C-alpha positions in Angstrom: -17.7 -39.6 -44.5 -19.1 -42.7 -42.9 -22.9 -42.9 -43.1 -23.1 -43.3 -39.4 -21.1 -40.2 -38.9 -23.3 -38.2 -41.3 -26.4 -39.4 -39.5 -24.9 -38.4 -36.2 -23.9 -35.0 -37.5 -27.0 -34.0 -39.4 -29.8 -35.6 -37.6 -30.6 -34.8 -34.0 -30.8 -38.0 -31.9 -32.3 -38.6 -28.5 -29.7 -38.7 -25.6 -29.1 -42.1 -24.2 -27.8 -43.0 -20.7 -25.7 -46.0 -19.8 -25.1 -47.2 -16.3 -21.6 -48.2 -15.2 -20.7 -50.0 -11.9 -18.6 -48.2 -9.4 -15.8 -50.9 -9.6 -15.6 -50.3 -13.4 -15.0 -46.6 -12.8 -12.3 -47.3 -10.3 -13.9 -45.0 -7.7 -12.4 -45.5 -4.2 -14.7 -44.9 -1.3 -17.5 -43.7 -3.6 -21.0 -44.1 -2.3 -24.4 -43.5 -3.7 -26.1 -44.6 -6.8 -24.1 -45.8 -9.8 -22.8 -43.2 -12.1 -24.3 -42.8 -15.5 -22.3 -41.7 -18.6 -24.1 -39.7 -21.2 -23.5 -40.7 -24.8 -23.2 -37.5 -26.7 -24.9 -37.5 -30.1 -21.7 -36.0 -31.5 -19.6 -39.0 -30.4 -19.4 -41.9 -32.7 -19.3 -45.6 -32.1 -15.5 -45.8 -32.0 -15.3 -43.1 -29.4 -17.7 -45.0 -27.2 -15.6 -48.1 -27.4 -12.5 -46.2 -26.5 -14.3 -44.8 -23.5 -15.3 -48.2 -22.4 -11.8 -49.4 -22.8 -10.4 -46.7 -20.6 -12.9 -47.4 -17.9 -12.1 -51.1 -17.8 -8.4 -50.3 -17.5 -9.1 -48.1 -14.5 -10.8 -51.0 -12.6 -9.2 -52.0 -9.3 -8.3 -55.7 -9.2 -10.2 -57.7 -6.5 -8.0 -58.6 -3.6 -7.4 -62.4 -3.3 -7.1 -64.2 0.0 -3.6 -63.9 1.4 -2.8 -60.7 -0.6 -2.1 -57.4 1.1 -4.5 -54.5 0.8 -3.1 -52.2 -2.0 -4.0 -49.2 0.1 -2.3 -50.4 3.3 0.8 -48.5 4.3 2.6 -51.4 6.1 2.5 -55.2 5.6 0.8 -57.3 8.3 3.3 -60.0 9.2 1.5 -61.3 12.4 -0.4 -64.1 10.5 2.8 -65.2 8.8 4.6 -65.4 12.1 1.8 -67.4 13.7 1.8 -69.8 10.8 5.6 -70.1 11.0 6.1 -70.5 14.7 2.9 -71.2 16.7 0.5 -73.1 14.5 0.5 -76.8 14.1 1.0 -77.8 10.5 -0.7 -80.7 8.9 1.5 -83.8 8.6 2.5 -85.0 5.2 2.8 -81.6 3.6 5.9 -80.5 1.9 8.0 -78.4 4.3 5.7 -78.8 7.2 6.8 -80.6 10.4 4.8 -83.6 11.6 2.8 -83.4 14.9 4.9 -84.5 17.8 3.7 -87.2 20.2 2.5 -86.5 23.7 5.1 -86.1 26.5 3.8 -89.1 28.4 4.1 -91.5 25.6 7.6 -90.1 24.7 8.7 -90.5 28.3 7.4 -94.1 28.6 8.9 -95.1 25.3 12.4 -93.9 26.3 14.5 -96.9 27.6 16.3 -94.6 30.0 13.1 -93.5 31.6 12.0 -97.2 31.9 15.2 -97.9 33.8 14.6 -94.9 36.0 11.1 -96.1 36.8 12.3 -99.6 37.7 15.1 -98.1 39.9 12.6 -95.8 41.6 10.2 -98.8 42.3 13.0 -100.8 43.9 14.0 -97.8 46.1 10.3 -97.4 47.2 10.1 -101.1 48.1 13.4 -100.9 50.1 12.1 -97.8 51.9 8.8 -99.5 52.8 10.7 -102.5 54.1 13.0 -100.3 56.2 10.0 -98.4 57.7 8.2 -101.6 58.5 11.3 -102.9 60.4 11.7 -99.7 62.4 8.0 -99.6 63.3 8.1 -103.2 64.5 11.2 -102.3 66.6 9.6 -99.3 68.3 5.9 -100.2 68.0 5.4 -103.9 67.9 2.3 -104.0 65.7 2.3 -107.7 65.3 2.4 -108.1 69.1 -0.5 -105.7 69.5 -2.7 -107.9 67.4 -2.3 -110.6 70.1 -3.6 -108.4 72.8 -6.8 -107.5 70.9 -7.6 -111.1 69.9 -10.7 -111.2 72.2 -14.4 -112.2 71.8 -17.6 -111.6 73.8 -17.2 -114.7 75.9 -13.7 -113.6 77.0 -14.8 -110.1 77.9 -17.7 -111.4 80.0 -15.4 -113.8 81.9 -12.7 -111.2 82.4 -15.1 -108.6 83.9 -16.4 -111.3 86.2 -12.8 -112.1 87.2 -12.1 -108.4 87.9 -15.1 -108.0 90.2 -14.9 -111.5 91.9 -11.3 -112.7 91.8 -11.8 -114.7 95.0 -13.7 -117.4 93.2 -11.0 -118.1 90.6 -8.5 -120.9 91.3 -6.3 -121.5 88.3 -4.2 -118.3 87.5 -1.6 -120.0 85.2 -1.3 -118.6 81.7 -1.6 -121.4 79.1 1.1 -121.8 76.5 1.3 -123.5 73.1 4.8 -124.3 71.9 6.4 -121.7 74.2 3.9 -119.1 73.0 1.0 -117.9 75.1 -2.4 -118.6 73.6 -4.7 -115.8 72.5 -6.7 -114.1 75.2 -10.0 -115.4 73.8 -8.8 -118.9 74.7 -7.4 -118.1 78.1 -9.1 -115.8 80.6 -5.8 -115.4 82.5 -4.0 -113.8 79.5 -3.7 -110.1 79.5 -5.4 -108.0 76.9 -5.6 -104.4 75.8 -9.2 -104.3 74.6 -10.8 -104.0 78.1 -8.3 -101.4 79.4 -8.7 -99.3 76.2 -12.5 -99.4 76.3 -12.5 -98.8 80.1 -10.3 -95.7 79.8 -12.6 -94.2 77.1 -15.7 -95.0 79.1 -14.1 -93.5 82.2 -13.5 -90.2 80.4 -17.1 -90.2 79.2 -18.5 -91.0 82.7 -16.3 -88.2 84.1 -17.8 -85.8 81.6 -21.3 -87.0 82.6 -20.5 -86.5 86.3 -19.1 -83.0 85.7 -22.2 -82.1 83.6 -24.6 -83.1 86.3 -22.8 -80.8 88.7 -22.8 -77.9 86.2 -19.0 -78.0 86.1 -18.5 -79.4 82.6 -16.0 -77.8 80.3 -13.8 -79.2 77.5 -10.7 -78.1 79.3 -11.6 -79.8 82.5 -12.5 -83.0 80.7 -9.2 -82.9 78.8 -7.4 -82.4 82.1 -9.1 -85.4 83.5 -8.1 -87.6 80.6 -4.5 -86.4 80.5 -4.1 -86.9 84.3 -5.2 -90.5 84.0 -2.7 -91.1 81.2 0.1 -89.3 83.1 -0.5 -91.5 86.1 -0.5 -94.7 84.0 2.8 -93.7 82.4 4.4 -92.9 85.7 3.3 -96.3 87.0 4.8 -98.2 84.1 8.1 -96.3 84.3 8.4 -96.8 88.0 7.7 -100.6 87.8 10.2 -101.0 84.9 12.9 -99.1 86.9 12.1 -101.2 90.0 12.4 -104.4 88.1 15.8 -103.3 86.7 17.1 -102.4 90.2 15.9 -105.6 91.7 17.4 -107.5 88.8 14.3 -109.5 88.0 14.4 -111.7 85.0 10.8 -112.0 83.9 8.8 -112.3 80.8 6.6 -109.4 81.9 6.7 -107.0 79.0 5.7 -103.3 78.9 2.5 -104.1 77.1 1.6 -106.6 79.8 2.1 -103.9 82.5 -0.1 -101.5 80.6 -2.8 -104.1 80.4 -2.7 -105.1 84.1 -2.6 -101.5 85.2 -5.4 -100.5 82.9 -7.9 -102.9 84.5 -8.4 -100.5 87.4 -10.5 -98.2 85.2 -13.3 -100.9 85.3 -13.7 -100.4 89.1 -13.4 -96.6 88.7 -16.3 -96.6 86.3 -18.5 -98.7 88.6 -17.7 -96.4 91.6 -18.6 -93.2 89.7 -21.8 -94.6 88.3 -23.0 -95.8 91.7 -22.1 -92.4 93.1 -24.2 -90.7 90.5 -27.2 -92.9 91.2 -26.9 -93.3 95.0 -24.7 -90.6 96.2 -21.5 -90.9 98.2 -22.6 -94.0 100.0 -23.0 -96.0 96.9 -19.7 -94.5 95.6 -17.7 -95.6 98.6 -19.3 -99.0 98.9 -18.7 -100.0 95.2 -15.3 -98.4 95.0 -14.2 -100.1 98.2 -15.3 -103.5 96.8 -13.5 -102.8 93.5 -10.3 -101.7 95.3 -10.1 -104.9 97.2 -10.8 -106.9 94.1 -8.2 -105.2 92.0 -5.6 -105.7 94.9 -6.3 -109.4 95.0 -6.2 -109.7 91.2 -2.9 -107.9 90.9 -1.3 -110.0 93.7 -2.3 -113.3 92.2 -1.4 -112.2 88.7 2.0 -110.6 89.3 3.3 -113.1 91.7 3.2 -115.7 88.9 5.2 -113.3 86.7 7.8 -112.1 89.3 8.0 -114.7 92.1 7.8 -117.7 89.8 11.0 -116.6 88.0 12.7 -116.5 91.3 11.6 -120.1 92.1 12.8 -121.2 88.7 16.2 -119.7 89.3 16.5 -121.6 92.6 16.4 -118.6 94.9 15.3 -119.5 98.4 11.8 -118.3 99.4 13.2 -116.3 102.4 16.1 -114.8 100.5 16.8 -111.1 100.5 16.2 -110.8 96.7 13.0 -112.7 96.9 11.8 -110.5 99.7 12.4 -107.5 97.5 10.3 -109.0 94.7 7.5 -109.7 97.1 7.6 -106.1 98.3 7.6 -104.9 94.7 4.5 -107.0 94.0 2.7 -105.7 97.0 3.6 -102.1 96.2 2.2 -102.4 92.7 -1.0 -104.0 93.9 -1.4 -101.4 96.7 -1.0 -98.5 94.3 -4.0 -99.4 92.3 -6.7 -98.6 95.0 -5.0 -95.3 95.9 -5.0 -94.2 92.2 -8.6 -95.3 91.8 -9.7 -93.1 94.7 -7.5 -90.2 93.6 -8.9 -90.1 90.1 -12.6 -90.3 91.1 -13.3 -88.7 94.5 -13.8 -85.2 93.0 -16.4 -86.5 90.5 -18.9 -87.4 93.2 -20.5 -84.8 95.5 
């Protein structure tokens, strides 16, 4: 017998304990302190080695990244699908698609898209040109610039002419190469700046007058403004129809009519302001003066536009057609004081 075996069999030895890790024992879900194996004094060295060998064989291999859990019932394929379909793969790898370019750069780099963009730009340019032509046909924007070419000197002289037309002698409109000069160079030229500003000021003064009488309301102020615009529109349409019926060939345009008919708002403002300051006496005095002034102004202005064409055509002064033109001029001039009173008498009490 081997000496070690004899020593183990004949001589009592102290029991020794050896600690083994849980992984080595292959315990699953075991908790607590590590297990200890007792080495029996009857077991020899070979038996201890065999026991260690068996424990090592029962060890569970450590799971590597990407490997499935050995105790999982079903395989998890979600990560594989996401890697195969949704995730962007690094370029240059074997079997991995390269990252695609942005849609904008791909669209701009396409020659077909470049042709489409060029075609679209040409269509936009043609559409803009067509719109500009139609706007100029219905709303002469370039002509409107002429009527607003004024300065401070012109506005002062024009207002003096509207209040004191009796002192003015030369009423002819100046021309330069068959084109009337800008209003700032000729006080006789019609403009739209004074009529537009006078209309806005008239609406504001009307609101002030209504407010001083405790009758102000937005609806009433809007009714006042719309009434003034409606009467101005009716005047323009009536004059155009009369010129057509009388067969007057004149260079008097629709914008000229709007300008001449809009000058009456200046006298209306003066009458209402004097009525607020001095009562009805001041209103009637100032409004009466302004009515006579606008009558004289319209007669001397329109006769050059209407009667001068008749003289140029060789029509006798006492002819029937010329008489109709004179009556038309008088009617337009006489309508201005009537409308001035009609649009302002209820604002002064």
